C-alpha positions in Angstrom: 28.1 -28.8 -2.7 26.6 -28.4 -6.2 27.3 -25.3 -8.3 23.6 -24.2 -7.9 23.9 -24.4 -4.1 27.2 -22.4 -4.2 25.6 -19.7 -6.3 22.6 -19.5 -4.0 24.9 -19.3 -1.0 26.8 -16.4 -2.7 23.6 -14.6 -3.6 22.4 -14.9 0.0 25.6 -13.5 1.3 25.5 -10.5 -1.2 21.8 -9.8 -0.3 22.6 -10.0 3.4 25.4 -7.5 3.0 23.1 -5.2 1.1 20.6 -5.4 3.9 23.2 -4.6 6.5 24.6 -1.7 4.4 21.1 -0.2 3.8 20.1 -0.6 7.5 23.3 1.1 8.7 22.7 4.0 6.3 19.3 4.6 7.8 20.4 4.0 11.4 18.5 0.8 11.6 19.3 -2.8 12.4 19.0 -5.3 9.5 15.8 -6.9 11.0 14.2 -3.5 11.3 14.8 -2.8 7.6 13.7 -6.4 6.7 10.4 -5.9 8.6 9.7 -2.7 6.6 10.3 -4.6 3.4 8.1 -7.5 4.6 5.2 -5.1 5.5 5.4 -3.5 2.1 4.6 -7.0 0.6 2.2 -8.4 3.3 -1.5 -8.8 2.7 -4.1 -8.2 5.4 -3.7 -11.7 6.8 0.1 -11.2 7.2 0.5 -7.6 8.4 0.0 -8.6 12.1 2.9 -8.9 14.7 2.6 -12.7 15.0 3.0 -13.1 11.3 6.1 -11.0 11.4 7.5 -13.3 14.0 6.6 -16.4 12.0 8.0 -15.0 8.8 11.4 -14.2 10.3 11.5 -17.0 12.8 12.1 -14.6 15.7 10.4 -14.3 19.1 7.4 -12.1 19.8 9.7 -10.0 22.0 12.1 -9.3 19.1 9.1 -8.3 17.0 7.7 -6.1 19.7 11.1 -4.3 20.2 11.5 -3.9 16.4 8.0 -2.5 15.9 8.5 -0.1 18.8 11.6 1.3 17.1 9.9 1.5 13.7 6.8 3.2 15.2 8.9 5.7 17.2 10.8 6.6 14.0 7.5 7.2 12.2 8.1 4.3 9.7 5.2 2.1 10.8 1.7 2.8 12.2 -0.6 0.4 14.0 -4.3 0.2 13.2 -6.9 -1.9 15.1 -8.7 -4.7 13.2 -12.4 -3.8 12.8 -13.5 -7.4 13.1 -11.1 -8.9 15.7 -11.0 -6.9 19.0 -7.3 -6.9 20.1 -5.7 -7.7 16.7 -3.7 -4.8 15.2 -2.5 -4.4 11.6 0.8 -2.8 10.8 1.1 -0.4 7.9 4.0 1.5 6.4 3.8 5.3 6.7 4.8 7.6 3.9 8.3 7.8 5.6 8.5 4.0 5.7 7.6 3.7 2.0 10.1 6.5 1.1 12.9 4.7 3.0 12.3 1.6 0.9 12.4 3.4 -2.5 16.1 2.6 -3.2 16.4 -0.3 -0.9 18.2 -3.6 -1.3 14.9 -5.2 -2.4 14.4 -2.8 -5.3 18.0 -3.1 -6.4 17.6 -6.9 -6.3 14.5 -6.6 -8.5 16.4 -4.4 -11.0 19.3 -6.9 -11.1 16.9 -9.6 -11.9 15.4 -7.5 -14.8 18.9 -6.9 -16.1 20.2 -10.5 -15.9 20.6 -11.8 -19.4 18.7 -14.9 -20.3 16.6 -15.0 -17.2 12.9 -15.6 -17.9 11.1 -14.0 -14.9 8.2 -16.4 -14.8 10.4 -19.5 -15.1 12.7 -18.2 -12.4 9.8 -17.4 -10.1 8.3 -20.8 -10.6 11.7 -22.5 -9.8 12.4 -20.4 -6.8 8.9 -20.8 -5.5 9.3 -24.6 -5.6 12.8 -24.4 -4.0 11.4 -22.1 -1.3 8.5 -24.5 -0.5 11.0 -27.4 -0.3 13.2 -25.6 2.1 10.3 -24.4 4.2 9.0 -27.9 4.5 12.4 -29.3 5.3 12.8 -26.8 8.1 9.1 -27.0 9.3 8.5 -23.3 8.6 5.2 -21.7 7.7 5.1 -21.2 3.9 4.3 -17.5 3.3 4.0 -16.9 -0.4 2.0 -14.8 -3.0 -1.7 -15.1 -2.4 -2.7 -15.8 -6.1 -0.4 -18.9 -6.1 -2.2 -20.5 -3.2 -4.5 -23.6 -3.2 -7.1 -21.4 -1.4 -7.1 -18.7 -4.1 -10.4 -18.5 -5.9 -11.2 -16.5 -9.0 -15.0 -15.9 -9.2 -17.2 -14.0 -11.6 -17.5 -11.1 -9.0 -13.7 -11.1 -8.2 -11.3 -12.9 -6.0 -11.9 -14.8 -2.7 -9.9 -16.7 -0.2 -11.3 -20.2 0.0 -9.9 -20.7 3.5 -11.5 -17.6 5.1 -14.3 -17.1 2.5 -13.4 -13.4 2.5 -13.4 -11.4 -0.8 -9.9 -10.3 -1.8 -9.0 -6.9 -3.4 -6.7 -7.3 -6.4 -3.7 -5.7 -4.6 -4.1 -8.3 -1.8 -3.8 -11.2 -4.2 -0.3 -10.0 -5.3 1.0 -9.8 -1.7 2.4 -12.5 0.5 0.1 -14.4 2.9 0.8 -16.4 6.0 -2.0 -18.8 5.2 -0.5 -19.7 1.8 -0.6 -23.4 0.9 1.0 -24.8 -2.2 -1.4 -25.8 -5.0 -1.9 -29.6 -4.8 -1.6 -29.7 -1.0 -4.7 -30.6 1.0 -6.2 -27.6 2.9 
């Protein structure tokens, strides 16, 4: 195994331990905490139950049980989609956002900021390429930041998704999307 692969494996183990510790501190299972962190980053194409299942590679039943717990705990709320009858969108409540304030994800972001000699843009570009390669290798849906997608369009009047033709609010372009396709790939 290469040194880079060993380092990535060690980072993954440390991150996984942080997730388990945080989840236990809040009386949650790791997947429940991870779903909260995911929803904090998901755009309106990705804040639906099926997207949660695809992102984590779990069954719809697991997602349903996870969401039931999070909803009962007042951490997640469901809202109907105004355009698509039975579709629901999942949103963090204030309690859900508060729970994530000092979460493993925020500590990871701080560690990246403190790491000497790490250029954030270069690191993000390299990790994005690595992630895409692993997702392809494992036949997983990509999920990545909207503004880095082949479908992302910047127009005079704002942003638009070239796939759905819908306008995008600035904050949506900075979130992860289940429809993401790497630049250069055919739509």
